[in-house]
C-alpha positions in Angstrom: -9.0 -7.7 10.4 -11.3 -5.3 8.4 -10.5 -1.7 9.1 -13.4 0.7 9.8 -14.3 3.3 7.2 -12.9 6.8 7.6 -16.4 8.2 7.9 -17.2 5.8 10.8 -14.0 6.8 12.5 -14.8 10.5 12.0 -18.2 10.0 13.6 -16.6 8.2 16.5 -14.0 11.0 16.9 -16.7 13.7 16.9 -18.7 11.8 19.6 -15.6 11.2 21.8 -15.3 13.2 25.0 -11.6 13.8 24.2 -9.1 13.0 21.4 -6.9 11.0 23.8 -9.4 8.2 24.2 -10.1 8.0 20.4 -6.4 8.0 19.5 -5.7 5.2 22.0 -8.7 3.1 21.1 -8.1 3.3 17.4 -4.2 3.3 17.4 -4.2 6.4 15.3 -0.8 7.0 13.7 0.7 3.7 14.8 0.8 1.8 11.4 4.3 0.9 10.4 5.3 -0.6 7.1 6.6 -4.0 8.4 3.5 -4.5 10.5 1.1 -3.6 7.7 3.0 -5.8 5.2 2.8 -8.7 7.6 -0.9 -8.1 8.2 -1.6 -8.1 4.5 0.4 -11.3 4.0 -1.7 -13.0 6.8 -5.0 -11.7 5.5 -4.3 -12.7 1.9 -2.6 -16.0 2.7 0.5 -15.1 0.8 4.2 -15.9 1.3 6.7 -13.1 1.6 9.1 -14.8 -0.9 6.4 -15.0 -3.5 5.4 -11.4 -3.1 9.0 -10.2 -3.3 9.5 -12.2 -6.5 6.2 -11.0 -8.0 7.2 -7.4 -7.2 10.5 -7.9 -9.1 12.6 -7.0 -6.0 16.0 -8.3 -5.1 15.4 -11.0 -2.5 17.7 -9.4 0.1 16.3 -5.9 -0.4 12.7 -7.2 -0.3 13.4 -9.0 3.0 14.9 -5.8 4.4 11.7 -3.9 3.4 9.5 -6.4 5.1 11.6 -6.3 8.3 12.0 -2.6 8.4 15.7 -2.7 8.0 15.5 -0.5 4.8 13.0 1.9 3.5 11.5 1.7 0.0 10.9 4.2 -2.7 7.4 4.9 -3.8 7.8 2.7 -6.9 9.1 -0.2 -4.9 6.0 0.2 -2.6 3.8 0.3 -5.7 5.4 -2.9 -7.0 4.5 -4.5 -3.7 0.9 -3.2 -4.0 0.6 -5.1 -7.3 2.3 -8.2 -6.1 0.0 -8.3 -3.0 -3.1 -7.7 -5.2 -4.2 -4.7 -3.1 -7.3 -2.6 -3.4 -6.8 1.1 -3.9 -7.5 1.7 -0.2 -5.0 -0.9 0.9 -2.4 0.5 -1.6 -2.8 4.0 -0.2 -2.5 2.7 3.3 0.7 0.9 2.3 2.1 4.0 0.6 1.4 6.1 3.7 2.9 3.4 6.0 6.0 3.5 3.8 6.3 7.3 4.0 5.1 8.0 0.5 2.3 10.0 -1.0 -1.0 8.3 -1.7 -2.1 7.8 -5.3 -3.7 10.9 -6.7 -6.2 10.7 -9.6 -5.3 14.1 -10.9 -1.8 12.9 -11.6 -1.7 11.3 -15.0 0.7 8.5 -13.9 -1.2 7.9 -10.7 -4.5 7.7 -12.6 -3.1 4.9 -14.8 -1.8 3.1 -11.7 -5.2 3.5 -10.0 -6.9 2.1 -13.0 -4.5 -0.9 -13.2 -4.8 -1.6 -9.5 -8.6 -1.5 -9.4 -8.9 -3.7 -12.5 -6.6 -6.3 -11.0 -3.7 -5.9 -13.5 -0.4 -7.6 -12.6 2.6 -5.4 -12.4 3.8 -6.2 -15.9 0.5 -5.1 -17.5 0.4 -2.0 -15.4 3.9 -1.1 -16.6 2.8 -1.8 -20.2 0.0 0.7 -19.8 2.3 3.3 -18.3 4.7 2.8 -21.1 1.9 3.1 -23.7 1.0 6.5 -22.2 4.6 7.6 -22.1 4.8 7.5 -18.3 7.6 6.2 -16.2 7.1 2.5 -15.5 7.1 1.1 -11.9 9.3 -2.0 -12.3 
């Protein structure tokens, strides 16, 4: 299910007779982490166990993140972003759904992560780049 662009949603909001209808029609603010993770698994044809393993997460802890039983740190969410092969937009949506800040290109560490994500690096290579620049690794 392809999400509309923010610009398109903004145009729709500005044309709406009231914010109530726009919010209801577009389910604004309703994205939760377990639901978004499941949506990504479905869209990408991935299995949860494979993603948890690729993210380097403990199996039980990874399962708890996917079910919503436990929250995840920003780095654990980033590890999932790499394991899921997310785009920058998808990664930022996942971070927001998990209650973390989006990636910010003016942050040196985030800039390296953005570069790695957009160039399709696996988590290990992203960590190698972070280490090379003297930044804290993800995994």
